[in-house]
Steps between C-alpha positions, in 0.01 A plus 500: 500500500531286813426538868783647707656298781334726755159424352441856380315544175700649219358791309603709200369797305498623142436874465447690175588868457448752222822658379504872418757761405569831677196653332263222604472343155474120487828348374664160470710380797809440284807441718289482818445131422870435562512695828418202723399138509124459476442802273315401183308647209124458495288457189458876448788735424488754789490249786759335724426205726707432810484151649638359822610147572301288750578647843468330838373808684364849450836638612678309222236602245528864603879497475502338158227712342651823634849401388379429148291815484792708627725362229243583232440850640874572507528402135182692416646818647796474263265452204243767587228241558256428781273219623132580553302295757155556348270226372430687177696774323199726574479628144642327194334440166714219362759292683726301271555128553828315471440268203457132592298204376326463835381861496402478135280198574333674793423796279349268241282320756398785728476764228495876554422459871853371556621860484363540853766263635775723360401769751540280811789478748457268795653288773506122527552342842612137514459297819648154540253212490465306823477125464142391545369857530550640151128505417424671831771753414350552155147546633617731778680723250188502281306618805765766568472642148314812624827594672602638163328817625787552746739600221276635222730757344327650195135564407576613142494353152590724208463807719152427634390359834400136462493348852695513826688199367516585129750224422279230649200628307702508178613141548182340625217694343647641179808324363378142526129562470481277193681217685384573858620176656858589408525819704237508773514357850418129510281324753653313792661170402399167649838332455801485269316289245225761484760772440674295231173433319422871498840582353451241229153633413623858476796384289267325260268802490790732419637257244159488330478879498853519356411253225189699414718812479726324248796434732723216385473195726876450533553868581237481771649192668848650485397794719215375719435216742213456748674692779615794287169545318301648788531840666261435787609709803577207734681195370648174618839501328642152454803640316612698806343303786314813607158653531510826306289810564506730197239758600692784672599812311857611487555738791770641727742227614413554868134425426578199282730353764239551771235332285727206417572459870132511594400253229784261578408526869143390435611209283772395745240496776293229332693221668263360761222736390163389366401660170138481393255680272185631663260794484568845359717673761833321529735533797828374642578391854785315670339165427304541178462692178147525367487595134183663368310314232629599159204710387532710816877527450450636148299790646795590724744468208291719272470765769878485558556568130226760461531692829812372675523577871217753465273195516385441857426138415852441369660660806287292736574181307877553496490580871315174570764318296764638735664765281605836647338748265649799683850389396428572134465823306379421145624759252177491301322684782712809431326547165151543649295760319725513196323322215714604203877538471672658200811348339716781643358453849552124470869554427536715810318245713728223377804702603348582838436135575841399367654736757285342769630156406859622517438651844320186618791278396750726678290506816437126502868429434593718798249317720637161387857612573402594854 
């Protein structure tokens, strides 16, 4: 991924969707994978991931994502299938994995808690690294992690309310609890060497845990390297030349595109801007970005996961960081007051939100055409 001639920062997204049939049952994507470039299987059977290429502008990103989604939805209509933009399937006892050595090793190392990951559908936003500012970009995205609250889309795990951002809680506090450094948010980095040392330490830790679980050394090295061993929400990706933010839930395309635009806008605005870490408030102005000290940031992140935009502190923080909260409408808020969802109700909710996605794509495509 390289800088465009105009100096704009390229950005791309990877969005995961649950696939269901006309009755709302989770099913494999099947022929949907061949509907468009960028459509891929994920590690669990009823999920489809749609990726874009690096795009020079939000307009290009919007056009490409909508074009690929439209192609998949057209094919899905023929097959009696639908895409569901919810971070969890709301209610599902067991979700089958696609067999692979990498997944087998993770199951061996993480143990029973790894089942939590099978219930998670999210969005990854990649932003092109700027020469000489990559660590500032990384630290700024770490500080923006509470913005995950803007697109929290499901509060449920196995039919019961877990948190406003159930997926984030599953990843950070449940799935990788036995190897917490692999999945939780990392502290700000001092420089590239600091980041590289952390990756190497986590790689060695995971390798040790794999050895203790009886995983063959050659099998481990065939499927893992330092960069692919961690699932921390914000990463410096040498393989792609990007900074990657992995925290957002899957959500309606219009919301994902807005979030990608806002995040890329903050990162693009770092040129000529001072970035420093100070105090517990955090704010952004035309000339500087002040990141809260990490312990204070964690309080905002935890509130974003637990309470979402219901948290006054999170709303105030995101406002100070220059994000327009009023432009977002997190789906998870619609489930307020409903603590338990039956399997039958979950199937109906999946279909309802699949219809919303289809309508959102049609509307956004019309807007783009105009």
